[in-house]
C-alpha positions as CSV (number, residue, x, y, z in Angstrom):
1,M,22.4,25.5,-19.1
2,T,21.7,23.7,-22.4
3,N,18.1,23.7,-23.9
4,R,18.0,19.9,-23.2
5,G,18.7,20.6,-19.5
6,R,16.0,23.2,-19.3
7,A,13.5,20.7,-20.8
8,A,14.4,18.1,-18.4
9,R,13.9,20.5,-15.5
10,A,10.7,21.8,-17.0
11,S,9.4,18.3,-17.3
12,R,10.3,17.4,-13.6
13,R,8.4,20.5,-12.3
14,L,5.1,19.5,-14.0
15,P,2.7,17.3,-12.2
16,R,3.1,13.6,-13.2
17,G,-0.5,13.4,-14.4
18,S,-0.2,16.4,-16.6
19,R,1.0,14.4,-19.5
20,T,-0.3,17.0,-22.1
21,M,1.5,19.9,-20.5
22,R,4.8,17.7,-20.0
23,R,4.7,16.8,-23.7
24,R,4.4,20.4,-24.7
25,A,7.1,21.6,-22.5
26,V,9.5,18.8,-23.5
27,S,8.6,19.3,-27.2
28,L,9.1,23.1,-27.3
29,A,12.4,22.9,-25.4
30,A,13.7,20.1,-27.5
31,C,12.7,21.9,-30.6
32,G,15.2,24.6,-29.7
33,A,17.8,21.9,-29.2
34,L,17.1,20.4,-32.5
35,V,17.2,23.7,-34.3
36,A,20.6,24.5,-32.7
37,T,22.0,21.1,-33.7
38,M,20.9,21.3,-37.2
39,T,21.9,24.8,-38.0
40,T,25.4,23.9,-36.7
41,G,25.6,21.3,-39.4
42,C,23.9,23.4,-42.0
43,W,27.0,24.6,-43.6
44,A,28.2,21.1,-44.3
45,E,25.1,20.1,-46.3
46,P,23.3,23.3,-47.2
47,S,21.0,21.7,-49.9
48,A,19.6,18.7,-48.0
49,M,19.8,20.1,-44.5
50,P,16.8,22.4,-44.5
51,A,14.4,19.6,-45.7
52,V,15.7,17.2,-42.9
53,R,15.6,19.8,-40.3
54,D,12.1,21.1,-41.2
55,F,10.7,17.4,-41.3
56,L,12.1,16.5,-38.0
57,I,11.1,19.7,-36.2
58,A,7.6,19.5,-37.6
59,W,7.3,15.8,-36.5
60,Q,8.7,16.5,-33.0
61,V,6.4,19.4,-32.2
62,G,3.3,17.6,-33.6
63,N,2.8,19.6,-36.8
64,Y,2.2,16.5,-38.8
65,P,0.7,18.1,-42.0
66,A,3.8,20.3,-42.2
67,A,6.1,17.3,-41.9
68,A,4.0,15.4,-44.5
69,N,4.4,18.3,-46.9
70,K,8.2,17.7,-46.9
71,T,7.7,14.1,-48.3
72,V,7.1,12.3,-51.5
73,G,6.1,8.9,-52.4
74,A,2.7,8.7,-50.4
75,D,-0.4,10.6,-49.8
76,H,0.2,13.5,-47.4
77,K,-2.8,12.7,-45.3
78,S,-1.5,9.1,-44.8
79,V,2.0,10.4,-43.9
80,A,0.5,12.8,-41.3
81,S,-1.7,10.2,-39.9
82,A,1.3,7.7,-39.5
83,L,3.5,10.3,-37.9
84,G,0.7,11.5,-35.5
85,A,-0.1,7.9,-34.5
86,V,3.3,7.3,-33.1
87,R,2.8,8.9,-29.6
88,A,-0.7,7.3,-29.2
89,Q,0.6,3.9,-30.2
90,L,3.5,4.1,-27.6
91,D,1.5,6.1,-25.0
92,A,4.6,8.3,-25.1
93,A,5.0,11.3,-22.8
94,S,7.5,12.8,-25.4
95,L,9.4,12.2,-28.5
96,R,12.8,13.8,-29.0
97,L,14.6,13.8,-32.3
98,S,18.2,14.9,-33.1
99,L,20.4,14.8,-36.1
100,G,23.0,12.1,-36.3
101,V,24.0,9.6,-33.7
102,S,22.8,10.8,-30.2
103,G,25.8,12.0,-28.2
104,D,28.0,12.6,-31.3
105,Q,26.9,16.2,-31.9
106,G,29.5,17.5,-29.5
107,R,32.1,17.6,-32.4
108,V,31.0,19.4,-35.7
109,E,33.3,17.1,-37.7
110,D,31.4,13.9,-36.5
111,A,28.1,15.6,-37.3
112,K,29.2,16.3,-40.8
113,V,30.2,12.7,-41.4
114,K,27.3,11.0,-39.7
115,A,24.3,13.2,-40.1
116,I,23.8,13.5,-44.0
117,A,25.5,11.7,-46.9
118,K,24.7,13.1,-50.3
119,N,25.3,11.5,-53.6
120,G,24.0,13.6,-56.5
121,D,20.3,14.0,-56.3
122,D,20.0,11.4,-53.5
123,A,20.9,11.8,-49.9
124,D,20.7,9.8,-46.7
125,A,20.2,11.2,-43.3
126,R,20.5,9.6,-39.8
127,F,18.8,10.8,-36.8
128,S,18.4,9.7,-33.2
129,V,15.1,9.0,-31.6
130,K,14.4,9.1,-27.9
131,V,10.9,8.1,-26.8
132,D,9.8,8.7,-23.2
133,L,7.4,5.8,-22.6
134,G,6.3,7.4,-19.3
135,E,4.8,4.9,-16.9
136,N,5.4,2.1,-19.4
137,G,9.1,2.0,-18.5
138,Q,12.5,3.3,-19.5
139,P,13.2,5.5,-22.5
140,W,13.4,3.9,-25.9
141,E,16.4,5.1,-27.8
142,Y,17.3,4.0,-31.5
143,L,18.9,5.4,-34.6
144,G,16.5,6.3,-37.5
145,H,17.1,6.7,-41.2
146,M,15.5,8.6,-44.1
147,H,16.3,8.8,-47.8
148,L,15.9,12.1,-49.6
149,R,15.6,13.0,-53.3
150,R,16.1,16.3,-55.0
151,I,13.1,17.1,-57.2
152,G,12.8,20.3,-59.2
153,G,15.7,21.7,-57.2
154,K,14.1,20.9,-53.9
155,W,14.9,18.1,-51.4
156,K,12.1,15.9,-50.4
157,V,11.9,13.1,-47.8
158,V,11.0,9.9,-49.6
159,W,8.3,8.5,-47.3
160,N,8.6,4.9,-45.9
161,P,7.2,3.6,-42.7
162,S,10.8,2.6,-41.8
163,I,11.4,6.3,-41.0
164,I,9.3,5.9,-37.8
165,N,11.5,2.8,-37.0
166,P,13.9,1.0,-39.2
167,Q,12.0,-2.3,-38.5
168,L,8.6,-1.1,-39.1
169,G,7.2,-2.4,-42.5
170,P,4.3,-1.3,-44.7
171,G,0.9,-1.6,-43.0
172,Q,2.5,-2.3,-39.6
173,R,1.9,-0.2,-36.4
174,L,3.7,0.1,-33.1
175,A,2.2,-1.2,-29.9
176,V,3.1,-1.6,-26.3
177,V,2.7,-5.1,-24.7
178,S,2.7,-5.5,-20.9
179,D,3.3,-9.1,-19.8
180,V,2.1,-9.3,-16.1
181,P,3.5,-12.3,-14.1
182,A,1.3,-14.4,-11.8
183,R,1.1,-12.8,-8.3
184,A,3.1,-14.6,-5.6
185,P,1.2,-16.1,-2.6
186,I,1.0,-15.0,1.0
187,K,1.7,-17.9,3.2
188,D,1.1,-18.8,6.9
189,S,3.7,-20.1,9.3
190,T,3.2,-23.7,8.0
191,G,4.1,-22.7,4.5
192,R,0.6,-22.9,3.2
193,T,-1.1,-20.0,1.1
194,V,-3.8,-18.1,3.0
195,L,-5.6,-17.3,-0.2
196,H,-8.0,-19.4,-2.2
197,K,-9.4,-18.9,-5.8
198,V,-12.6,-17.1,-6.3
199,P,-14.5,-16.2,-9.4
200,T,-13.6,-12.7,-10.7
201,Y,-15.1,-10.3,-13.3
202,N,-12.5,-9.5,-15.8
203,I,-13.6,-6.3,-17.5
204,G,-11.9,-5.1,-20.7
205,V,-12.1,-4.1,-24.4
206,V,-10.7,-5.1,-27.7
207,P,-9.1,-1.7,-28.6
208,G,-9.5,-2.2,-32.4
209,H,-13.2,-2.9,-32.0
210,L,-14.0,0.5,-30.3
211,A,-15.6,3.1,-32.5
212,D,-14.7,5.9,-30.1
213,P,-11.9,4.8,-27.6
214,Q,-12.1,8.2,-25.7
215,R,-15.7,8.0,-25.2
216,T,-15.6,4.5,-24.1
217,V,-12.9,5.3,-21.5
218,E,-14.8,8.3,-20.3
219,Q,-17.9,6.1,-19.8
220,I,-15.8,3.4,-17.9
221,T,-14.1,5.9,-15.6
222,K,-17.4,7.7,-14.9
223,A,-19.2,4.4,-13.9
224,A,-16.2,2.9,-12.0
225,K,-16.3,4.5,-8.5
226,F,-14.8,2.5,-5.6
227,D,-14.6,2.9,-1.9
228,G,-13.8,6.2,-0.6
229,G,-14.7,7.8,-4.1
230,R,-11.6,6.4,-5.6
231,R,-11.6,6.4,-9.5
232,L,-9.4,5.4,-12.4
233,D,-7.2,7.9,-14.2
234,S,-9.1,8.6,-17.4
235,E,-6.1,10.0,-19.3
236,R,-3.7,7.3,-18.5
237,L,-6.4,4.6,-19.1
238,L,-7.0,6.0,-22.6
239,G,-3.3,6.0,-23.3
240,R,-3.2,2.3,-22.2
241,V,-6.0,1.4,-24.6
242,R,-4.6,3.3,-27.5
243,S,-1.1,1.8,-27.1
244,A,-2.2,-1.9,-26.7
245,P,-2.4,-4.3,-29.6
246,P,-5.7,-3.6,-31.2
247,Q,-6.8,-7.1,-32.0
248,K,-6.5,-8.6,-28.5
249,F,-8.7,-8.4,-25.4
250,L,-7.3,-5.8,-23.0
251,S,-8.2,-6.4,-19.4
252,L,-8.9,-3.1,-17.8
253,L,-9.9,-3.9,-14.3
254,T,-10.9,-7.0,-12.3
255,L,-13.8,-7.0,-9.9
256,R,-14.7,-9.3,-6.9
257,Y,-17.6,-11.7,-7.3
258,P,-20.3,-11.3,-6.0
259,E,-19.5,-8.0,-4.0
260,Q,-18.9,-6.0,-7.0
261,K,-21.5,-7.6,-9.3
262,P,-23.6,-4.3,-9.6
263,L,-20.6,-2.3,-10.9
264,A,-19.6,-5.2,-13.4
265,N,-23.2,-5.1,-14.7
266,R,-23.0,-1.3,-15.2
267,L,-19.7,-1.5,-17.1
268,I,-20.8,-4.3,-19.4
269,Q,-23.7,-2.1,-20.6
270,I,-21.2,0.3,-22.1
271,P,-20.7,-0.4,-25.8
272,G,-17.5,-2.3,-26.4
273,V,-16.9,-3.3,-22.8
274,R,-16.8,-7.1,-22.3
275,N,-16.4,-9.5,-19.3
276,E,-14.2,-12.5,-19.6
277,P,-14.5,-14.2,-16.3
278,I,-11.5,-15.7,-14.6
279,E,-10.5,-17.2,-11.2
280,T,-7.9,-15.5,-9.0
281,A,-6.4,-16.6,-5.9
282,S,-7.3,-13.4,-3.9
283,A,-9.7,-14.2,-1.2
284,P,-8.1,-14.6,2.3
285,D,-9.0,-17.8,4.3
286,Y,-8.7,-15.7,7.5
287,A,-7.4,-12.3,8.8
288,P,-8.7,-10.5,5.7
289,E,-8.2,-7.1,7.3
290,L,-4.5,-7.9,7.8
291,V,-3.8,-9.9,4.6
292,G,-5.9,-7.4,2.5
293,N,-7.7,-7.5,-0.8
294,L,-6.9,-7.0,-4.5
295,G,-8.6,-4.5,-6.8
296,P,-8.1,-2.1,-9.7
297,A,-5.3,0.4,-9.5
298,T,-7.1,3.8,-9.0
299,A,-5.5,7.1,-9.4
300,D,-4.7,7.6,-5.6
301,L,-3.3,4.0,-5.4
302,L,-1.1,4.4,-8.3
303,Q,0.6,7.4,-6.6
304,Q,1.3,5.1,-3.7
305,V,2.6,2.0,-5.6
306,G,4.2,4.0,-8.5
307,A,5.2,3.0,-12.1
308,P,5.1,0.6,-14.0
309,Y,1.6,-0.3,-12.8
310,Q,-1.1,1.1,-15.0
311,P,-4.7,2.2,-14.3
312,G,-7.0,-0.7,-13.7
313,D,-4.1,-3.1,-13.1
314,T,-5.0,-5.7,-10.4
315,I,-3.0,-4.6,-7.4
316,G,-3.2,-4.8,-3.6
317,V,-5.7,-2.3,-2.3
318,S,-5.3,-3.0,1.4
319,G,-3.3,-4.8,4.1
320,I,-0.3,-6.8,3.2
321,Q,-1.4,-6.9,-0.5
322,L,-1.0,-3.3,-0.7
323,L,2.0,-2.8,1.5
324,Q,4.0,-5.5,-0.3
325,Q,2.6,-4.8,-3.8
326,R,5.9,-4.7,-5.6
327,R,7.3,-7.8,-4.0
328,L,4.1,-9.8,-4.5
329,A,3.3,-8.7,-8.0
330,G,6.9,-8.2,-9.3
331,T,6.9,-5.8,-12.3
332,P,5.6,-6.5,-15.8
333,T,7.8,-7.2,-18.8
334,I,7.3,-4.3,-21.3
335,S,7.7,-4.8,-25.0
336,V,7.4,-2.3,-27.9
337,V,6.3,-4.4,-30.8
338,A,5.6,-4.0,-34.6
339,Q,2.6,-5.9,-35.9
340,D,0.5,-6.1,-38.9
341,P,-3.2,-5.3,-38.9
342,S,-4.3,-8.9,-38.1
343,G,-1.9,-9.0,-35.2
344,R,-0.7,-12.5,-36.3
345,T,2.7,-11.2,-37.2
346,T,4.4,-9.5,-34.2
347,Q,8.1,-8.4,-34.1
348,V,9.7,-7.3,-30.8
349,L,11.5,-4.1,-31.3
350,K,12.6,-3.5,-27.6
351,K,12.1,-5.4,-24.5
352,W,12.5,-4.4,-20.8
353,D,12.4,-7.5,-18.4
354,G,10.4,-7.0,-15.3
355,L,11.1,-8.3,-11.9
356,P,9.7,-11.6,-10.7
357,P,7.2,-11.8,-7.9
358,Q,8.3,-13.0,-4.5
359,E,6.1,-14.8,-2.0
360,I,5.4,-13.4,1.4
361,S,5.5,-15.5,4.6
362,T,3.5,-14.5,7.7
363,T,3.8,-15.7,11.3
364,L,0.1,-16.6,11.5
365,V,-0.6,-20.0,13.0
366,P,-3.8,-21.5,11.3
367,R,-4.9,-23.5,14.4
368,T,-4.6,-20.4,16.7
369,Q,-6.1,-18.1,14.1
370,R,-9.2,-20.4,13.9
371,R,-9.6,-20.3,17.6
372,A,-9.4,-16.5,17.6
373,D,-12.1,-16.2,14.8
374,A,-14.4,-18.8,16.6
375,A,-14.0,-16.9,20.0
376,L,-15.4,-13.6,18.4
377,Q,-17.9,-14.9,15.9
378,N,-21.0,-14.8,18.0
379,L,-20.5,-11.4,19.7
380,P,-23.0,-8.8,19.0
381,Y,-20.4,-6.1,18.9
382,P,-17.4,-5.3,16.9
383,A,-14.4,-6.9,18.5
384,S,-10.7,-7.6,17.9
385,L,-8.1,-10.2,19.2
386,V,-4.3,-10.3,18.8
387,A,-2.2,-13.2,20.0
388,V,1.5,-13.2,20.1
389,Q,4.2,-15.6,21.0
390,P,5.9,-13.7,23.9
391,S,9.2,-15.6,23.6
392,T,9.7,-14.2,20.0
393,G,7.4,-11.5,19.4
394,Q,5.7,-13.3,16.5
395,V,2.1,-12.4,15.9
396,V,0.3,-15.8,15.6
397,A,-3.3,-14.7,15.3
398,V,-5.2,-11.6,14.1
399,A,-8.9,-11.5,14.3
400,N,-11.4,-8.7,13.6
401,H,-15.1,-9.2,14.0
402,G,-17.6,-6.6,12.5
403,T,-14.9,-3.9,12.0
404,G,-15.9,-3.0,8.5
405,G,-12.6,-4.1,7.0
406,E,-10.5,-2.3,9.4
407,N,-7.6,-3.9,11.1
408,R,-8.5,-2.6,14.6
409,A,-6.6,-5.4,16.2
410,F,-3.4,-3.4,15.2
411,E,-4.6,0.0,14.5
412,A,-7.5,0.9,16.9
413,R,-7.1,3.7,19.5
414,Y,-9.2,2.3,22.3
415,P,-9.3,3.7,25.8
416,A,-7.2,1.5,28.0
417,G,-9.0,2.1,31.2
418,M,-7.9,-0.3,34.2
419,A,-6.2,-2.6,31.6
420,F,-3.4,0.0,31.9
421,G,-3.1,-1.1,35.5
422,I,-0.6,-3.7,34.3
423,V,1.7,-0.8,33.7
424,S,0.9,1.1,36.9
425,A,1.3,-2.0,39.1
426,E,4.7,-2.7,37.4
427,A,5.8,0.9,38.1
428,L,4.9,0.8,41.8
429,F,6.8,-2.4,42.2
430,A,9.8,-1.0,40.3
431,R,9.9,2.5,41.5
432,A,7.9,2.7,44.8
433,G,9.2,-0.3,46.7
434,M,5.8,-1.9,46.8
435,D,5.0,-5.6,46.5
436,P,1.7,-7.6,46.2
437,K,1.4,-7.8,50.0
438,T,1.5,-4.0,50.6
439,K,-1.6,-3.1,52.6
440,T,-3.9,-0.7,50.6
441,S,-7.4,0.7,50.9
442,C,-10.2,0.8,48.3
443,P,-12.5,3.6,49.3
444,A,-15.7,4.4,47.4
445,S,-14.4,7.8,46.5
446,V,-11.0,9.6,46.7
447,T,-10.0,13.0,45.4
448,V,-6.4,13.6,44.1
449,G,-5.4,17.0,42.8
450,G,-8.9,18.2,42.6
451,K,-10.1,15.2,40.6
452,T,-12.5,12.7,42.1
453,F,-12.3,8.9,41.5
454,T,-15.1,6.4,42.5
455,N,-15.9,2.7,42.5
456,K,-17.4,0.2,44.8
457,A,-15.7,0.2,48.3
458,H,-13.8,-2.8,49.5
459,P,-12.1,-3.5,53.0
460,D,-8.4,-2.7,53.4
461,A,-6.4,-5.6,51.9
462,P,-3.1,-6.5,50.1
463,F,-2.5,-4.7,47.0
464,S,-2.9,-7.9,44.9
465,T,-6.4,-8.3,46.3
466,Q,-7.4,-4.7,45.4
467,F,-5.7,-5.1,41.9
468,A,-7.7,-8.3,41.4
469,L,-11.0,-6.4,42.3
470,G,-10.1,-3.7,39.9
471,C,-10.1,-0.9,42.4
472,R,-9.6,2.4,40.7
473,T,-9.4,4.4,43.9
474,T,-6.5,2.3,45.1
475,L,-4.4,3.1,42.1
476,A,-5.5,6.8,42.2
477,Q,-4.3,7.0,45.9
478,L,-1.0,5.3,45.2
479,S,-0.3,7.8,42.2
480,G,1.5,10.0,44.8
481,K,4.2,7.4,45.1
482,L,5.2,8.0,41.5
483,D,6.2,11.1,39.4
484,A,4.8,11.5,35.9
485,R,8.3,10.9,34.4
486,G,8.7,7.6,36.1
487,L,5.2,6.4,35.0
488,Q,6.0,7.4,31.5
489,A,9.3,5.6,31.5
490,E,7.8,2.3,32.7
491,A,5.1,2.6,30.0
492,A,7.8,3.0,27.4
493,Q,9.7,0.0,28.8
494,L,6.6,-1.9,28.1
495,G,6.2,-0.6,24.6
496,I,3.5,2.0,25.0
497,G,4.3,4.7,22.5
498,R,7.8,3.6,21.7
499,G,7.5,3.7,18.0
500,W,8.0,0.0,17.3
501,T,6.6,-1.5,14.0
502,A,5.0,-4.7,13.3
503,S,5.7,-4.9,9.4
504,V,2.2,-3.4,9.0
505,P,0.6,-0.2,10.3
506,A,0.0,-0.5,14.1
507,F,-0.7,1.9,17.0
508,T,1.7,1.7,19.7
509,G,-0.4,3.5,22.4
510,S,-0.1,6.9,24.0
511,L,-0.4,8.6,27.4
512,P,-2.2,11.8,28.1
513,P,-0.3,15.0,29.4
514,M,0.1,14.6,33.1
515,N,0.2,18.2,34.3
516,G,-0.6,18.0,38.0
517,D,-1.4,15.4,40.5
518,G,-5.0,14.9,39.3
519,A,-3.9,14.1,35.8
520,K,-1.3,11.8,36.9
521,A,-3.7,9.8,39.1
522,A,-6.1,9.7,36.0
523,A,-3.4,8.2,34.0
524,M,-2.7,5.6,36.7
525,V,-6.2,4.3,36.2
526,G,-6.0,4.5,32.5
527,E,-8.0,7.6,31.8
528,G,-6.8,9.2,28.6
529,V,-4.6,6.3,27.9
530,Q,-5.1,4.8,24.4
531,A,-3.8,1.5,23.1
532,S,-4.4,-1.0,20.4
533,P,-5.0,-4.7,21.2
534,L,-1.7,-5.5,19.8
535,A,0.1,-3.0,22.2
536,M,-1.8,-4.6,25.2
537,A,-1.0,-8.2,24.0
538,L,2.7,-7.3,24.1
539,L,2.2,-6.0,27.7
540,A,0.8,-9.4,28.6
541,G,3.8,-11.1,26.9
542,A,6.2,-9.1,28.9
543,A,4.4,-10.0,32.1
544,R,4.6,-13.7,31.0
545,T,8.2,-13.9,30.1
546,G,10.0,-10.8,31.7
547,V,10.9,-9.5,28.4
548,W,9.1,-7.0,26.2
549,R,9.7,-7.8,22.5
550,S,8.9,-5.9,19.4
551,P,6.3,-7.7,17.4
552,Y,6.4,-8.9,13.8
553,V,3.8,-10.5,11.4
554,L,6.1,-11.2,8.4
555,S,8.9,-13.6,8.6
556,N,9.8,-13.2,4.8
557,P,10.8,-10.6,4.2
558,A,12.3,-10.4,7.7
559,K,11.3,-7.3,9.7
560,P,14.4,-5.0,10.3
561,A,15.3,-4.4,13.9
562,D,13.6,-1.3,15.3
563,V,13.1,-1.2,19.1
564,P,15.3,-3.3,21.3
565,S,13.9,-5.8,23.7
566,Q,13.4,-4.7,27.4
567,V,14.2,-7.0,30.3
568,L,12.0,-6.4,33.4
569,P,13.7,-6.5,36.7
570,A,13.1,-9.8,38.5
571,E,11.3,-8.6,41.7
572,P,8.9,-6.2,40.0
573,L,8.2,-9.1,37.5
574,S,7.5,-11.5,40.2
575,G,5.0,-9.0,41.8
576,L,3.3,-8.3,38.4
577,Q,2.9,-12.0,37.8
578,N,1.4,-12.5,41.3
579,V,-1.3,-9.8,41.0
580,L,-2.3,-10.8,37.4
581,G,-2.6,-14.5,38.5
582,R,-4.8,-13.3,41.4
583,S,-7.1,-11.5,39.0
584,V,-7.8,-14.7,37.2
585,T,-7.7,-17.4,39.9
586,G,-9.4,-15.3,42.7
587,S,-13.1,-16.1,42.9
588,A,-13.8,-12.4,43.0
589,G,-11.1,-11.3,40.5
590,V,-12.1,-9.3,37.6
591,A,-10.8,-11.8,35.1
592,H,-11.9,-14.9,37.0
593,A,-14.0,-16.1,34.0
594,A,-10.8,-16.7,32.1
595,N,-9.7,-19.3,34.7
596,V,-9.6,-22.5,32.4
597,G,-6.9,-24.1,34.4
598,G,-3.1,-24.0,33.9
599,S,-1.1,-20.9,34.6
600,V,-3.4,-18.3,33.1
601,L,-2.7,-14.7,34.2
602,G,-4.3,-11.4,33.1
603,T,-6.8,-8.6,33.9
604,A,-10.1,-7.4,32.6
605,A,-11.5,-3.9,32.4
606,L,-14.4,-1.8,31.2
607,A,-13.1,1.4,29.7
608,Q,-15.0,4.4,28.5
609,D,-14.2,7.5,26.6
610,T,-15.9,9.9,24.2
611,V,-15.4,9.8,20.4
612,N,-17.0,12.6,18.1
613,G,-19.2,13.6,21.0
614,R,-20.6,10.2,21.6
615,G,-19.7,7.8,24.6
616,R,-17.8,4.6,23.8
617,T,-17.4,1.5,25.9
618,V,-14.7,-1.0,25.4
619,S,-14.5,-4.3,27.3
620,W,-10.9,-5.6,27.6
621,F,-9.2,-8.8,28.6
622,V,-5.3,-8.8,28.6
623,G,-3.5,-11.9,29.6
624,A,-1.4,-14.9,28.8
625,G,-1.3,-18.6,29.1
626,N,1.8,-20.7,28.4
627,D,3.7,-19.2,25.4
628,L,0.7,-17.3,24.2
629,A,-0.1,-13.7,25.2
630,F,-3.2,-11.9,23.8
631,A,-5.5,-9.1,24.2
632,I,-9.3,-8.9,23.4
633,A,-11.2,-5.6,22.9
634,I,-15.0,-5.6,22.5
635,E,-16.7,-2.4,21.5
636,G,-19.5,-2.8,24.0
637,S,-20.3,-4.1,27.5
638,A,-19.4,-7.8,27.5
639,S,-17.4,-10.4,29.5
640,A,-14.1,-10.2,27.6
641,S,-12.9,-12.7,30.2
642,S,-15.4,-15.3,29.1
643,V,-14.4,-14.7,25.4
644,A,-10.7,-15.3,26.5
645,A,-11.7,-18.6,28.1
646,E,-13.4,-19.7,24.8
647,F,-10.2,-18.7,22.9
648,L,-8.0,-20.6,25.3
649,R,-10.3,-23.7,25.1
650,G,-10.8,-23.4,21.3
651,A,-14.6,-23.1,21.5
652,P,-16.9,-20.3,20.3
653,A,-18.0,-17.7,23.0
654,K,-21.6,-17.6,23.9
655,T,-21.4,-14.4,25.8
656,T,-23.7,-11.6,24.9
657,G,-24.3,-8.3,26.6
658,R,-22.6,-9.1,30.0
659,S,-20.2,-6.8,31.8
660,A,-16.5,-7.1,31.9
661,G,-15.1,-9.6,34.3
């Protein structure tokens, strides 16, 4: 294996953030390659070669005083400073130098001709430069040139800034410029953006005005602490400051107003830190937990979104904004430039064009979304609502109230309770030969497999009546008509735990182990079953249309096919629609409060479980009206059916503290 191959492997083995270690490994390994290359050609130009070799090796390994000692024509301290500044000015991960034209050293004859040309006491040497720009982009490769003169029998490199780069003139420095395109919008189903402009703190520095850039960056990263303890990468942020044009304001991070005002105030107290306020289209008009927010690129987020984004860049930090970061933001155009001290004269030496941003289109329907938000706004408990179009699987509304920024409408793992009865009823119709008219009992207590179930007793009646009353003991008794595998299969047919996606993270639901008759009866009444509001809304959609469809919330980019649609048999479907209709229209039905006219069907339930040692109550409504299926989960005892009615009517709910039903 060549030395260069070993260097590449050593570089890949090192942690990405360990830039110092990576530079050292690459430099030392490359040094071996450089020595080997130059000693090969040494016999062709024995007099000038040692001077060229020693200068390039010293420069590459970072021994700048030694490199400067091989030069004439300028103060050695100035030369050492100029050579040492190259890596900082480019924020380079490594600098590799090789004699001649890169790739031509395979033939000694070529190296002899192209590496060094001597004419008496003067000589010219050509060498290849390869700069690893790290997170800034692709490697920068170019051909360098130096002139040598024999003085007192010794060859010396005649110093000129063009040795660093042929286009670099006296007094100029290198810099890296990152041109970030305007972020693309996120749109609703009508083609309108869901974001509006808000004032934003634009925190940054003018690099050339900082007395001690390293100290300033350390103070910034120490003060800038974000949700979950996330912080900026200090080393990479310092590299960004040192490589930027020194005369221009460099934005380091943007902060939301007024939520992050205290942090902004702390940062601008640091000497050299400034705020240049801007407006950004970053605030969601609705569904903020789904749409997401923008914020600074912290170390952990950079690992997720990857290069070429830099510490502090404004990126998506949650929701669609984060999941579709590269599409919405595109990638910046990176340029290496040479500029004079004033910054007025700038010459582009190399440019890598970025990718243009592309907009995102969601399936959210503004009118339906407003109704969903209004239905939850007066509740005293955290609550979530998801509405889908069952004929397509499109998610048309996502509302989260009091959930602390979490998209519980998609991701919550709520106890399903008797709301899972939709699956149990469909399974009984499809696999046990039952129908809504089958006579059943609803005793106050029943024991199955050693497990006891209770509820208010009701007289014997058709199954549709017992279902409408939410009778747990009825379903527990009927569990003997199904085996565990059959119940699991029917749940999977209705999407529970099937592994579908919705373009964004979502919980598809889960069933508990059913080891024994007691555990199976418990699952029939929803004990141990967990589901998200989205998963339950899809159940309601299947009951409405007879087809379970995988959901999606993004229409552009289109969601790839994952789980195929499932068609429910006609007779079980008819029975399911019958019992769900009775739950709403029956005067004693558990979902009667949702009876707003039309063909509304659904069920309501009060589910309980224990989380972290504490009891939890969730009030459910799961149902559909026309081409709209939805599920509501309220984290407390409340009439979810009344909230459903307000959603269907389009008026705010006035329900507080009432039981499910």
